[in-house]
C-alpha positions in Angstrom: 211.1 189.8 -59.1 212.6 191.9 -56.3 212.6 189.8 -53.1 213.1 191.4 -49.6 216.4 189.7 -48.8 218.0 192.6 -47.0 219.5 192.1 -43.5 216.8 192.0 -40.9 216.4 194.9 -38.4 217.0 194.2 -34.7 213.8 192.9 -33.1 212.2 194.2 -30.0 210.0 192.3 -27.6 206.9 194.6 -27.8 203.5 194.1 -26.4 200.6 194.5 -28.8 199.3 197.3 -26.6 202.4 199.4 -27.2 202.6 199.3 -30.9 199.6 201.2 -32.4 200.2 204.8 -33.3 202.7 206.9 -35.2 205.1 207.3 -32.3 205.7 203.6 -32.1 206.4 203.0 -35.8 210.2 203.3 -35.4 210.1 200.4 -32.9 208.2 198.0 -35.1 210.3 195.3 -36.8 210.4 192.8 -39.6 212.8 190.0 -39.2 214.1 187.1 -41.1 214.2 186.3 -44.8 213.2 182.7 -45.8 213.2 181.8 -49.4 212.8 185.5 -50.3 209.9 186.1 -48.0 210.3 188.4 -45.0 208.5 187.6 -41.8 206.8 190.3 -39.8 206.5 189.8 -36.1 205.4 191.7 -33.0 207.6 189.8 -30.6 207.6 186.2 -29.3 207.3 184.6 -26.0 204.8 187.1 -24.6 201.2 186.8 -23.6 198.8 188.1 -26.1 197.8 191.6 -25.3 194.7 193.0 -27.2 195.3 196.2 -29.0 192.7 199.0 -28.3 191.6 200.9 -31.3 193.6 204.2 -31.3 192.1 207.6 -31.5 191.1 208.5 -35.1 192.2 211.6 -37.0 189.5 214.0 -38.1 188.2 213.2 -41.6 186.0 214.7 -44.2 183.2 212.4 -45.4 181.8 212.3 -49.0 179.2 210.6 -51.1 180.8 210.2 -54.5 178.3 209.6 -57.3 179.2 206.8 -59.7 177.5 205.3 -62.8 174.1 203.7 -62.7 172.8 205.7 -59.7 175.4 204.4 -57.3 177.3 206.3 -54.6 180.5 205.6 -52.7 180.8 206.6 -49.1 184.3 207.9 -48.5 186.4 209.3 -45.7 189.5 211.4 -46.2 192.0 212.7 -43.6 193.1 215.4 -46.1 196.4 217.2 -46.1 199.2 217.6 -48.6 200.9 214.2 -48.0 201.1 211.5 -50.6 197.6 209.9 -50.8 197.0 206.3 -49.8 193.7 204.7 -50.8 192.6 201.6 -48.9 190.4 199.0 -50.5 188.5 196.9 -47.9 187.9 193.1 -47.7 184.6 191.6 -48.8 183.9 190.9 -45.2 184.3 194.6 -44.3 183.8 198.1 -45.6 185.3 201.6 -45.3 185.0 201.0 -41.5 187.7 198.3 -41.7 190.8 200.6 -41.1 190.7 202.1 -37.6 194.2 200.7 -36.9 195.6 202.1 -40.1 194.1 205.6 -40.4 195.9 207.4 -37.6 199.2 205.6 -38.2 199.4 206.4 -41.9 198.3 210.0 -41.2 201.0 210.3 -38.5 203.5 209.0 -41.1 202.6 212.0 -43.3 200.1 210.5 -45.7 196.7 211.7 -46.8 194.6 208.6 -46.0 191.4 207.7 -47.9 189.1 204.8 -47.3 185.7 204.0 -48.9 183.0 201.4 -49.2 182.6 199.8 -52.6 179.1 199.6 -54.1 176.6 197.9 -51.8 178.9 198.0 -48.7 178.4 200.1 -45.6 176.8 203.5 -46.4 177.4 203.2 -50.1 174.6 202.8 -52.7 174.9 199.9 -55.1 172.9 201.5 -58.0 171.7 199.6 -61.0 173.7 196.4 -61.8 173.3 196.7 -65.6 174.9 200.2 -65.5 177.3 199.7 -62.6 180.5 199.2 -64.7 183.6 198.0 -62.9 185.0 198.6 -59.4 188.2 199.9 -60.9 186.2 202.5 -62.9 184.5 203.6 -59.7 187.9 204.0 -58.1 189.0 206.2 -60.9 185.9 208.4 -60.5 186.6 208.6 -56.8 190.3 209.6 -57.4 189.2 212.3 -59.8 186.5 213.5 -57.4 189.1 213.9 -54.6 191.6 215.5 -56.9 194.2 212.8 -56.6 197.1 212.9 -59.1 199.3 209.9 -58.3 198.6 207.8 -55.2 199.5 204.6 -53.4 196.9 201.8 -53.5 196.4 199.0 -50.9 193.8 196.3 -51.3 193.0 193.6 -48.8 191.3 190.2 -49.5 188.4 190.9 -51.9 189.9 194.4 -52.3 192.8 192.8 -54.1 191.2 192.1 -57.5 189.9 195.6 -58.1 193.2 197.0 -56.9 195.1 194.8 -59.5 192.4 195.6 -62.1 193.0 199.3 -61.5 196.8 198.9 -61.8 196.2 197.1 -65.2 194.1 200.0 -66.4 195.9 203.0 -64.7 199.4 202.0 -63.7 200.7 205.4 -64.6 198.5 206.9 -61.8 199.9 204.6 -59.1 203.0 205.1 -57.0 202.8 201.6 -55.5 200.5 198.7 -55.0 200.1 196.6 -51.9 197.9 193.5 -51.9 197.2 191.7 -48.6 195.6 188.3 -47.9 194.1 188.0 -51.4 193.6 185.3 -54.0 194.0 188.3 -56.4 191.3 187.2 -58.9 193.7 185.1 -61.1 191.7 183.1 -63.6 194.3 180.7 -65.0 192.9 177.1 -64.9 195.7 175.7 -62.9 195.2 178.4 -60.2 191.4 178.0 -60.2 191.9 174.2 -59.6 194.2 175.1 -56.7 191.8 177.5 -55.0 188.9 175.0 -55.4 191.1 172.5 -53.5 191.8 175.1 -50.8 188.2 176.0 -50.4 186.0 172.9 -50.8 182.2 173.2 -50.7 182.0 172.9 -47.0 184.3 175.8 -46.6 181.6 178.3 -47.5 179.4 177.1 -44.6 182.0 177.9 -41.9 181.4 180.9 -39.6 183.0 184.0 -41.1 185.3 184.6 -38.2 186.6 181.0 -38.5 187.4 181.5 -42.2 188.9 185.0 -41.9 190.6 185.4 -38.5 193.5 183.2 -37.4 193.2 181.0 -34.3 195.8 183.0 -32.3 193.7 186.1 -32.7 190.4 184.4 -32.0 191.9 182.9 -28.9 193.7 186.0 -27.8 191.3 188.9 -28.3 187.6 188.2 -27.9 186.7 191.9 -27.8 188.6 192.5 -31.0 186.8 189.6 -32.7 183.5 191.1 -31.6 184.4 194.5 -33.0 185.4 192.9 -36.3 182.2 190.9 -36.4 180.2 194.1 -35.8 181.8 195.7 -38.8 181.1 192.6 -40.8 177.5 192.6 -39.8 177.1 196.2 -41.2 179.3 195.6 -44.2 176.8 194.6 -46.9 173.5 196.1 -47.8 170.6 194.2 -49.2 171.1 195.4 -52.8 174.8 194.5 -52.9 176.2 192.7 -56.0 179.5 191.7 -57.4 180.9 194.0 -60.0 182.9 192.8 -63.0 186.5 193.6 -63.7 187.8 195.6 -66.7 190.5 192.9 -67.3 190.7 189.2 -67.0 193.4 188.8 -64.4 195.9 186.1 -65.4 199.5 185.5 -64.5 200.4 186.8 -67.9 198.6 190.0 -67.1 200.4 190.3 -63.8 203.7 190.0 -65.7 203.0 193.2 -67.6 203.0 195.4 -64.4 206.1 197.4 -63.8 205.2 199.3 -60.6 206.5 198.1 -57.2 204.1 195.6 -55.7 204.1 194.4 -52.1 202.3 191.1 -51.2 201.4 190.4 -47.5 199.7 187.4 -46.1 199.1 185.9 -42.6 200.8 182.6 -41.7 197.3 181.2 -41.0 195.4 182.6 -44.0 193.1 179.9 -45.3 192.5 181.7 -48.6 196.0 182.8 -49.6 198.6 181.0 -47.5 202.3 181.9 -47.9 202.9 179.3 -50.6 200.2 180.8 -52.8 201.4 184.3 -52.2 204.9 183.3 -53.4 203.3 181.7 -56.4 201.8 185.1 -57.3 205.1 186.9 -56.7 206.8 184.8 -59.3 204.6 186.5 -61.9 205.4 190.1 -60.8 208.5 192.0 -62.0 209.0 194.0 -58.8 207.5 192.0 -55.9 208.2 192.1 -52.2 206.6 189.4 -50.0 205.9 189.2 -46.3 204.3 186.7 -44.0 202.8 188.1 -40.8 203.0 185.7 -37.9 200.0 184.7 -35.9 197.5 186.1 -38.4 194.8 184.8 -40.7 193.1 186.5 -43.7 193.0 190.0 -42.0 196.5 190.7 -40.8 195.8 194.5 -40.9 193.3 193.9 -38.1 194.9 191.0 -36.3 198.5 192.2 -36.2 198.2 195.9 -37.0 201.6 196.8 -35.6 203.5 194.5 -38.0 201.2 195.2 -40.9 201.4 199.0 -40.5 205.2 198.8 -40.4 205.3 196.9 -43.7 203.0 199.4 -45.4 204.6 202.6 -44.1 208.1 201.3 -45.0 207.0 200.4 -48.5 205.3 203.7 -49.1 208.4 205.6 -48.0 210.6 203.6 -50.3 208.3 204.2 -53.3 207.1 207.7 -53.0 207.5 210.4 -55.6 211.0 210.7 -56.9 212.2 207.3 -55.7 214.2 204.9 -57.9 213.9 207.1 -60.9 210.3 206.0 -61.5 208.3 208.8 -59.9 
């Protein structure tokens, strides 16, 4: 396991309003290393300042046909930079990345987001012929002419991202999994997740389950925007797809590509202790805790989250470390 124990960068007291967009990336910081886990912050001691959604880069939209009559809605910033494919949470869709799209594009990447079957603007198709979400991703990568690319999955986007890595590791430059239970099926882990999410948990409002209290208290308009995406996220014919692999800790131990795990300090699904548990079963893992965030740190703390992803992609691009 490769922990992020390097010396922390100098921190800056930045307002949230100042840290979205490519020009601000150099100012964003991660600080501290506690038991092998770096903490990502946006400054302390400041009032909460909501972050406006930045102007988006132009994109080309596609409908990518997949097995069983399904179709995946996809957007693509294009260009010749290393591609980054973003896999959305179950509470979201291809719409879930407005804070990431322009920042990753400004960092030189071709940025691609899409809705999985039955999510916003995608067609679920026939369940019996749907196959796996990772197979759909491979079809999409072929359709867009991707050779090797970076993959980032958030929350329910984590299991298909891991499943894809288990099937097509040679096609990935790096893997980032954020705020995800990762689909691990070991009995010990299933017992733990059941304890973390008792029966009453499922009846809670989605924002309470998925957004941290600091964010809910600090940015009411941002919560409303997130809930609007959530309300559009799933179509009436949506269903859960199977995975190509049974994800176990033993399966994670077979992966040799660089993996970054991120979680919010207030994540009710995958708190920092659980994230570190997963990291112990990965050969090349870097872990980060984003302060004052819940299950969606990419939305709640986009400055810190973007910094982590952009830095990781730069370190593990083509030709780095003798792997690519």
